[in-house]
C-alpha positions in Angstrom: 52.8 114.6 119.1 54.1 115.2 116.1 57.9 115.0 117.9 57.0 111.8 119.6 55.8 110.4 116.3 59.0 111.5 114.5 60.9 109.6 117.1 59.1 106.6 116.9 59.8 106.6 113.0 63.3 107.2 113.1 63.8 103.8 115.9 61.5 101.7 113.4 64.2 103.0 110.8 67.3 102.2 113.1 65.9 98.9 113.8 64.7 97.7 110.8 67.9 98.9 109.0 70.0 97.2 111.7 68.2 93.7 111.1 68.8 93.8 107.6 72.1 94.4 108.0 72.9 91.9 110.6 70.9 89.3 108.8 68.1 89.1 111.3 65.9 90.0 108.1 67.8 87.6 105.5 68.6 88.8 102.2 65.9 88.4 99.5 63.1 87.7 102.1 59.5 89.4 101.9 58.7 92.2 104.2 55.3 91.9 105.2 53.7 94.7 106.9 51.5 92.7 109.0 54.2 90.8 110.4 56.4 94.1 110.9 53.9 95.8 112.5 53.9 93.4 115.0 57.6 92.6 115.1 58.4 96.8 115.6 55.0 97.8 117.2 54.8 100.4 114.4 51.9 101.9 112.4 51.4 101.0 108.9 51.9 104.4 108.0 55.7 104.5 109.7 56.5 101.0 108.1 55.6 102.0 104.8 57.6 105.3 105.4 60.5 103.3 106.7 60.4 100.8 104.1 60.2 103.6 101.4 63.5 105.2 103.2 65.1 101.9 102.9 64.7 101.5 99.4 65.9 104.7 98.7 69.0 103.8 100.1 69.2 100.2 98.9 68.6 98.1 101.6 65.2 97.1 100.2 63.5 96.4 97.1 59.9 97.6 96.4 58.5 95.6 93.6 55.0 96.6 92.1 52.3 94.3 92.8 54.2 92.2 95.1 55.6 94.3 98.1 58.8 95.2 99.7 62.1 92.5 100.1 65.1 92.8 101.4 67.6 93.7 98.8 69.4 90.3 97.7 73.0 90.3 97.8 75.3 89.0 95.1 79.1 88.7 94.3 78.7 91.2 91.6 77.1 93.7 94.1 79.8 93.1 97.0 82.9 93.9 94.9 81.1 97.2 93.2 80.6 98.4 97.0 84.1 97.6 97.7 85.3 99.7 94.7 83.0 102.4 95.3 84.5 102.3 99.1 87.9 102.7 97.9 87.0 106.1 95.9 85.1 107.4 98.4 86.4 106.5 101.8 90.4 107.2 100.4 89.1 110.7 99.0 87.5 111.6 102.2 90.4 110.1 104.2 92.9 112.5 102.4 91.1 115.5 103.0 90.4 114.6 106.5 94.1 113.8 107.2 95.0 117.4 105.7 92.0 119.4 107.3 91.7 117.8 110.5 92.3 119.9 113.9 93.0 118.8 117.4 89.0 117.9 118.1 89.5 115.4 115.3 92.7 113.9 116.7 90.9 114.0 120.1 87.6 111.9 118.6 90.1 109.6 116.3 92.3 108.8 119.5 88.9 107.4 121.6 87.6 106.0 118.9 90.4 103.7 118.0 90.6 103.0 121.8 87.7 101.5 121.9 87.9 99.6 118.3 91.2 98.2 119.6 90.1 97.1 123.0 87.5 95.0 121.2 89.6 93.9 118.9 91.9 92.4 121.7 88.6 90.6 123.0 88.2 89.0 119.7 91.6 88.0 119.3 91.4 86.5 122.4 88.5 84.2 121.3 85.8 86.1 122.8 83.2 86.5 120.0 80.5 87.8 122.1 80.8 91.4 121.4 80.8 90.9 117.4 78.2 93.5 117.1 79.7 95.9 119.2 83.1 95.3 117.6 81.5 96.1 113.9 80.1 99.4 115.4 83.1 100.4 117.0 84.9 99.6 113.4 82.2 102.1 111.9 82.9 104.7 114.5 86.9 104.4 113.8 86.4 104.5 109.9 84.0 107.7 110.5 86.6 109.4 113.0 89.2 109.1 110.4 87.2 111.0 107.7 85.0 113.3 109.9 86.9 116.1 109.0 86.9 115.9 105.1 84.6 119.0 105.2 82.0 117.6 103.0 78.6 116.5 104.5 77.5 114.7 101.1 80.6 113.1 101.1 80.0 111.8 104.7 76.4 110.8 104.1 77.2 108.5 100.7 80.0 107.1 102.8 77.9 106.3 105.7 75.6 104.0 103.6 77.9 102.5 101.4 79.7 101.5 104.7 76.4 99.7 105.9 76.3 98.0 102.7 79.5 96.7 103.0 79.0 95.6 106.7 76.1 93.9 105.5 77.9 91.4 103.7 81.0 91.1 106.4 78.0 90.3 108.7 76.4 87.7 106.5 80.0 85.8 106.6 80.4 86.3 110.4 84.0 85.7 110.4 86.8 88.1 111.7 90.0 88.6 109.8 92.4 88.9 113.1 95.7 90.1 113.8 96.1 91.5 110.0 93.1 93.9 110.3 94.2 94.8 114.0 97.3 96.2 112.3 96.1 97.9 109.4 93.7 99.8 111.7 96.8 100.9 114.1 98.7 101.9 110.9 96.1 103.9 109.8 95.7 105.8 113.3 99.0 106.2 113.7 99.7 107.4 109.9 96.6 110.0 110.2 98.1 111.3 113.4 101.5 111.8 112.1 99.6 113.6 108.8 101.0 111.0 106.7 98.6 111.1 104.1 99.9 108.8 101.3 100.4 106.2 103.8 97.2 106.1 105.6 95.2 106.2 102.3 97.2 103.4 100.9 96.8 101.4 104.3 93.1 102.2 103.8 93.1 100.9 100.2 94.9 97.7 101.3 92.3 97.0 104.4 89.1 97.4 102.1 90.8 95.3 99.4 91.9 92.4 101.8 88.2 92.7 103.6 87.0 92.0 99.9 89.5 89.0 99.3 88.5 88.0 103.0 84.4 88.1 102.2 84.4 87.1 98.7 84.4 83.4 98.6 81.3 83.0 100.5 79.4 84.5 97.4 
């Protein structure tokens, strides 16, 4: 029984977090427990545990006497998240390219293949797979830094990347060929073990993504 309850809790966490990231639960909206219980078919105890976990990660705000709210968005927060992503992800990428083995290379090739296929679909004007596109984008960036050798760094990056992704999904626009070329350049530089090129391309990629998203906030 305990195992099944844990599975339910994980599923509820993943679904609520997904709905926050993709804007189905709007920024600053109140998270009413009764409504959530119906929407996610979860118990009150599971919901409270889930919301507290999301609050600890910064996706939910817990306010005394008022309950839970989806964390609001702001221009300043977006800039801070992007800057932190540059610091963490560029450092992790440097370590990963220096230390990655053959398995890391194979996983990176697979992740880039999936992303590139979806990007070609997006460039052709078919945006029905926008959620898959961002999932493959996330998997590619995770594959790039997977060999950094630090679980703490990977954990921090995962939360930060999802926060950055939430802003991008609220804008819902595609940067196009430029972003595709940046991914390709990072991929090739990483496999060639050209650390400086890979890290510099990543920095530019994040900063241009920020420039693209920022006008909406």
